[in-house]
C-alpha positions as CSV (number, residue, x, y, z in Angstrom):
1,M,-1.5,-23.0,-35.6
2,A,1.2,-25.3,-34.2
3,Y,3.0,-22.2,-33.0
4,K,0.0,-21.1,-31.0
5,N,-0.2,-24.5,-29.3
6,N,3.4,-24.2,-28.2
7,L,2.9,-20.9,-26.4
8,N,3.3,-21.0,-22.6
9,Y,0.8,-19.3,-20.3
10,H,2.6,-16.0,-20.1
11,D,3.1,-15.8,-23.9
12,K,-0.6,-16.6,-24.3
13,V,-1.5,-13.8,-21.9
14,N,0.8,-11.4,-23.8
15,K,-0.8,-12.4,-27.1
16,E,-4.3,-11.8,-25.7
17,N,-3.1,-8.4,-24.4
18,I,-1.8,-7.4,-27.9
19,E,-5.1,-8.4,-29.4
20,K,-7.0,-6.4,-26.8
21,L,-4.7,-3.4,-27.4
22,R,-5.4,-3.4,-31.1
23,E,-9.1,-3.4,-30.3
24,L,-8.8,-0.5,-28.0
25,L,-6.7,1.5,-30.5
26,D,-9.7,1.4,-32.9
27,S,-11.5,3.6,-30.4
28,L,-8.7,6.2,-30.1
29,P,-7.4,8.9,-32.5
30,A,-5.3,7.4,-35.3
31,F,-2.1,9.2,-34.2
32,C,-2.2,7.4,-30.8
33,K,-0.7,4.3,-32.6
34,M,2.6,6.2,-32.9
35,F,2.8,6.5,-29.1
36,F,2.2,2.7,-28.5
37,R,4.7,1.8,-31.2
38,G,7.3,4.1,-29.8
39,T,7.0,2.5,-26.3
40,N,7.3,-1.1,-27.4
41,D,10.6,-1.6,-25.5
42,T,9.7,0.3,-22.4
43,I,6.1,-0.6,-21.5
44,S,4.6,-4.0,-21.0
45,S,1.5,-5.1,-23.0
46,R,-0.6,-5.0,-19.8
47,T,0.5,-1.5,-19.0
48,K,-0.3,-0.4,-22.6
49,I,-3.8,-1.7,-22.1
50,A,-4.2,0.4,-19.0
51,Y,-2.9,3.5,-20.8
52,A,-5.3,2.8,-23.7
53,Y,-8.3,2.7,-21.3
54,D,-7.2,5.9,-19.6
55,L,-6.6,7.7,-22.9
56,R,-10.0,6.6,-24.2
57,V,-11.7,8.2,-21.1
58,F,-9.7,11.4,-21.7
59,F,-10.6,11.7,-25.4
60,E,-14.2,10.8,-24.8
61,Y,-14.3,13.6,-22.2
62,M,-12.7,16.1,-24.7
63,M,-15.2,15.1,-27.4
64,K,-18.0,16.1,-25.1
65,N,-16.6,19.2,-23.5
66,N,-14.0,20.8,-25.9
67,S,-15.5,22.7,-28.8
68,L,-12.3,22.3,-30.9
69,C,-12.5,18.5,-30.5
70,Q,-16.2,18.4,-31.4
71,K,-15.3,19.4,-35.0
72,Y,-14.0,15.9,-35.6
73,S,-14.9,12.3,-34.9
74,I,-12.6,10.7,-32.3
75,K,-10.7,8.7,-34.9
76,E,-10.2,11.8,-37.0
77,L,-8.7,14.0,-34.3
78,P,-5.4,15.4,-35.5
79,M,-2.2,15.4,-33.5
80,T,-2.3,19.2,-33.4
81,I,-5.3,19.0,-31.1
82,L,-2.8,18.2,-28.3
83,D,-1.5,21.7,-28.6
84,D,-5.0,23.1,-28.5
85,I,-5.8,21.4,-25.2
86,K,-4.8,23.7,-22.4
87,R,-3.8,23.1,-18.8
88,E,-7.2,24.2,-17.6
89,D,-8.8,21.6,-19.8
90,I,-6.8,18.9,-18.1
91,E,-7.6,20.2,-14.6
92,E,-11.3,20.2,-15.4
93,Y,-10.9,16.6,-16.7
94,L,-9.4,15.5,-13.4
95,E,-12.4,17.1,-11.6
96,Y,-14.7,15.2,-14.0
97,L,-13.0,11.9,-13.0
98,S,-14.3,12.2,-9.5
99,L,-17.7,11.0,-10.8
100,Y,-18.7,10.3,-14.3
101,R,-20.7,7.8,-16.5
102,N,-18.7,5.6,-18.8
103,S,-19.7,4.4,-22.3
104,E,-21.8,1.6,-20.7
105,D,-23.7,4.3,-18.7
106,E,-22.2,3.0,-15.5
107,E,-21.2,5.4,-12.6
108,V,-17.4,5.5,-12.1
109,F,-15.8,7.0,-9.0
110,N,-12.1,8.0,-8.8
111,E,-10.4,9.0,-5.7
112,E,-6.8,10.4,-5.5
113,R,-5.1,7.2,-6.6
114,G,-7.3,6.7,-9.6
115,K,-6.9,10.3,-10.7
116,S,-3.1,10.1,-10.1
117,R,-2.8,7.1,-12.4
118,K,-4.9,8.6,-15.2
119,L,-2.8,11.8,-15.0
120,A,0.4,9.8,-15.1
121,S,-0.9,8.0,-18.3
122,L,-1.6,11.4,-19.8
123,R,1.8,12.8,-18.9
124,S,3.6,9.8,-20.5
125,F,1.4,10.3,-23.6
126,Y,2.2,14.0,-23.9
127,N,5.9,13.6,-23.0
128,F,6.3,11.2,-25.9
129,Y,5.1,13.7,-28.5
130,F,6.8,16.6,-26.9
131,K,10.2,15.0,-26.6
132,N,10.0,13.9,-30.2
133,E,9.2,17.5,-31.2
134,L,5.8,16.5,-32.7
135,I,3.9,19.1,-30.5
136,E,5.0,22.5,-29.2
137,T,3.4,22.4,-25.7
138,N,3.1,20.0,-22.8
139,P,0.2,21.1,-20.6
140,A,0.0,17.7,-18.8
141,S,3.4,18.4,-17.2
142,L,2.0,21.6,-15.7
143,V,-0.8,19.9,-13.8
144,P,0.4,18.8,-10.3
145,M,-0.1,15.2,-9.4
146,P,-2.9,14.7,-6.8
147,K,-1.5,14.4,-3.3
148,L,-1.6,10.8,-2.2
149,H,-2.1,9.9,1.5
150,E,-0.2,7.0,2.8
151,K,-2.3,3.9,3.1
152,E,-1.6,1.3,5.8
153,I,-0.1,-1.9,4.4
154,I,-2.6,-4.7,5.1
155,R,-1.1,-8.1,6.0
156,L,-1.9,-11.1,8.1
157,E,-0.5,-11.4,11.6
158,P,1.3,-14.7,12.4
159,D,-1.6,-16.1,14.4
160,E,-3.9,-15.2,11.4
161,V,-1.7,-17.1,9.0
162,V,-1.9,-20.2,11.2
163,E,-5.7,-19.8,11.4
164,L,-6.0,-19.4,7.7
165,L,-4.1,-22.5,6.8
166,D,-5.9,-24.5,9.5
167,Q,-9.2,-23.4,8.1
168,V,-8.3,-24.2,4.5
169,E,-7.4,-27.8,5.6
170,A,-10.5,-28.3,7.8
171,G,-13.1,-26.3,5.9
172,T,-14.5,-24.7,9.0
173,N,-17.0,-21.9,8.8
174,L,-17.8,-22.7,5.1
175,T,-21.4,-23.0,3.9
176,K,-22.9,-26.3,2.9
177,K,-22.5,-25.5,-0.8
178,Q,-18.9,-24.4,-0.2
179,L,-18.1,-27.6,1.6
180,N,-19.2,-29.6,-1.4
181,Y,-16.5,-27.9,-3.5
182,H,-14.1,-27.9,-0.6
183,S,-14.0,-31.7,-0.5
184,K,-12.8,-31.7,-4.2
185,T,-10.3,-28.7,-3.9
186,V,-8.9,-28.9,-0.3
187,I,-5.5,-30.3,-1.4
188,R,-5.2,-27.8,-4.3
189,D,-6.4,-24.8,-2.2
190,T,-4.0,-25.7,0.6
191,A,-1.1,-25.9,-1.9
192,I,-1.9,-22.6,-3.5
193,L,-2.2,-20.7,-0.2
194,T,0.9,-22.3,1.3
195,L,2.8,-21.4,-1.8
196,L,1.7,-17.8,-1.8
197,L,2.4,-17.4,1.9
198,G,5.7,-19.3,1.8
199,T,7.3,-17.7,-1.3
200,G,5.6,-14.3,-1.8
201,I,5.2,-14.9,-5.5
202,R,2.5,-13.0,-7.4
203,V,-0.8,-14.6,-8.2
204,S,0.0,-14.4,-11.9
205,E,3.2,-16.2,-11.3
206,C,1.3,-18.9,-9.3
207,V,-1.3,-19.6,-12.0
208,G,1.3,-19.5,-14.7
209,L,3.3,-22.4,-13.2
210,D,3.8,-25.4,-15.4
211,I,4.6,-28.9,-14.1
212,N,8.1,-28.7,-15.3
213,D,8.7,-25.3,-13.6
214,I,8.8,-27.0,-10.2
215,D,12.1,-28.7,-9.1
216,F,11.2,-30.9,-6.1
217,N,14.8,-32.2,-5.9
218,N,16.1,-28.7,-5.1
219,N,13.0,-27.1,-3.6
220,R,12.8,-24.4,-6.2
221,L,10.5,-23.2,-9.0
222,K,10.9,-21.1,-12.1
223,V,8.6,-18.1,-12.5
224,R,8.0,-15.4,-15.1
225,R,8.3,-12.0,-13.3
226,K,6.7,-8.7,-14.3
227,G,8.6,-7.4,-17.3
228,G,8.9,-10.9,-18.8
229,Y,12.2,-12.1,-17.3
230,E,12.5,-15.5,-15.7
231,D,13.6,-16.0,-12.0
232,V,14.2,-18.9,-9.6
233,V,12.4,-18.9,-6.3
234,Y,13.3,-21.4,-3.5
235,F,10.7,-22.8,-1.0
236,G,10.8,-24.5,2.4
237,D,9.7,-27.8,3.6
238,E,6.1,-26.7,4.4
239,V,5.6,-25.6,0.8
240,Y,7.3,-28.7,-0.5
241,D,4.9,-31.0,1.4
242,A,1.8,-29.0,0.2
243,L,3.0,-29.0,-3.4
244,M,4.0,-32.6,-3.4
245,Q,0.6,-33.7,-2.0
246,Y,-1.2,-31.8,-4.7
247,K,1.2,-33.1,-7.4
248,E,0.2,-36.7,-6.5
249,E,-3.5,-35.8,-6.8
250,R,-2.7,-33.9,-10.1
251,L,-1.3,-37.1,-11.6
252,H,-4.8,-38.7,-11.7
253,V,-6.4,-35.8,-13.5
254,I,-6.7,-35.6,-17.3
255,P,-6.5,-31.9,-18.3
256,L,-8.3,-30.5,-21.2
257,E,-6.4,-30.0,-24.4
258,G,-4.1,-27.0,-24.2
259,H,-3.9,-27.2,-20.4
260,E,-1.7,-30.3,-20.1
261,D,1.3,-28.4,-18.8
262,A,-0.5,-26.4,-16.2
263,F,0.3,-27.3,-12.6
264,F,-2.8,-25.9,-10.9
265,L,-6.1,-26.9,-12.5
266,S,-9.7,-25.8,-12.0
267,L,-12.5,-28.2,-11.4
268,Q,-13.1,-28.0,-15.2
269,N,-9.5,-29.3,-15.6
270,R,-8.3,-26.1,-17.1
271,R,-5.4,-24.0,-15.9
272,I,-6.7,-22.1,-12.9
273,T,-7.3,-18.4,-13.5
274,V,-6.1,-15.3,-11.5
275,R,-9.7,-14.5,-10.7
276,S,-10.3,-18.0,-9.3
277,V,-7.4,-17.7,-6.9
278,E,-8.6,-14.2,-5.8
279,I,-12.0,-15.7,-5.0
280,L,-10.6,-18.7,-3.1
281,V,-8.3,-16.4,-1.0
282,K,-11.3,-14.1,-0.2
283,K,-13.5,-17.1,0.7
284,Y,-11.1,-18.5,3.3
285,A,-9.7,-15.2,4.6
286,S,-13.0,-13.6,5.2
287,N,-13.7,-16.2,7.9
288,V,-10.3,-15.4,9.6
289,T,-10.5,-11.6,9.6
290,G,-13.5,-9.5,8.8
291,V,-11.6,-6.2,9.3
292,K,-8.9,-6.8,6.7
293,K,-9.6,-7.2,3.0
294,I,-7.2,-10.0,2.2
295,T,-6.2,-10.6,-1.4
296,P,-3.3,-12.7,-2.9
297,H,-1.2,-9.5,-3.0
298,K,-1.8,-9.1,0.8
299,L,-0.4,-12.7,1.2
300,R,2.7,-11.5,-0.7
301,S,3.0,-8.5,1.7
302,T,2.7,-10.9,4.6
303,F,5.6,-12.9,3.3
304,G,7.7,-9.8,2.6
305,T,7.1,-8.6,6.2
306,N,7.9,-11.9,7.8
307,L,11.1,-12.3,5.7
308,Y,12.3,-8.8,6.7
309,Q,11.5,-9.4,10.4
310,E,13.6,-12.6,10.3
311,T,16.6,-11.3,8.3
312,G,16.6,-7.5,8.6
313,D,17.9,-7.4,5.1
314,I,15.8,-5.2,2.8
315,Y,17.9,-6.0,-0.2
316,L,17.3,-9.7,0.3
317,V,13.6,-9.1,0.5
318,A,13.7,-7.1,-2.7
319,D,15.6,-9.8,-4.5
320,V,13.3,-12.6,-3.3
321,L,10.1,-10.7,-4.2
322,G,11.5,-9.8,-7.6
323,H,11.4,-6.0,-7.0
324,K,13.7,-4.2,-9.4
325,D,13.8,-1.1,-7.1
326,V,14.5,-1.6,-3.4
327,N,12.4,1.4,-2.6
328,T,9.4,-0.6,-3.7
329,T,10.2,-3.0,-0.9
330,R,10.6,-0.4,1.9
331,K,6.9,-0.5,2.5
332,H,7.5,-3.7,4.5
333,Y,9.1,-1.4,7.2
334,A,5.5,-0.5,8.1
335,A,5.2,-3.7,10.1
336,M,8.3,-2.9,12.1
337,K,6.8,0.5,13.0
338,D,3.7,-1.3,14.2
339,E,5.8,-3.4,16.5
340,H,7.5,-0.3,18.0
341,K,4.1,1.3,18.5
342,R,2.9,-1.7,20.4
343,K,6.0,-1.7,22.6
344,A,5.4,2.0,23.4
345,A,1.9,1.3,24.4
346,K,3.1,-1.3,26.9
347,A,5.9,0.9,28.2
348,V,3.8,3.6,29.7
349,R,2.0,2.8,32.9
350,L,-0.6,5.0,34.4
351,R,-0.8,3.3,37.8
352,E,1.7,1.3,39.7
353,E,0.5,-2.2,40.5
């Protein structure tokens, strides 16, 4: 029990993910456990949960639509059933994903990105057994990935960033009920949004911050990146001021047991959750721009774009954002393309003045 109390936020999340994965595995064929054991060193616990959900949808579909599968219960399906499933079965499964009802009788829609992710999960699953020579065929590899159309990267313009932070501090355009909460959370909310916009850290990295993770003497903080490794992120004076102001307020709060180390607290004096940060970002951003759907990740994209525009160094942006692959970072070029398009629009004159 003492060991559990000593777990930090990220270790607690990982522990919860492991428990959730075990629960999901009870709804899958028994041989699936081999796949998840065999990928312990290459796939995070969060990704495993996503794989487990996707595989459950796949096997539930097969139980309803494949006569060979219907001879068994889902737990009793043998590994050999993977060789009995053909390419056509998987193609029909992808079509089914467009619209279906889940186990809770809820309608589920999947567009190209949702189908692509589920097929990618199935490919990884089949590849594991095929490469280990446990099955003879690999029909998932024969099914082409759905063609993905490029989506515009959504981010805030500089004037929108100013308006967002001004609105958080002033509480303008909030409802009467929201204003009651705003008076209690304005310093915290300002610190969170300033931190996200000023460093580009992920929302999970933000809520996972402990008091001792922030070094005010050197304007830096320690975060746990995707993949579990620790990294150091530096921040500027605006972030410093916002965090310091909240730190002074935080000193007068008595956290609930188990949340003493958390830097950002909810009104219930617990560590603030990812969902709570998502809600507060939406609350303030919806009054700044009704056209763009702004999430914490869009604030991260805003930071990445601004940093690239200021430095022109894509490798620096990748390093600061914690991207292992610089190609992941190249999406921030999109903002530069927009600037060029705007210049082109102004360059062509239809009539001389």
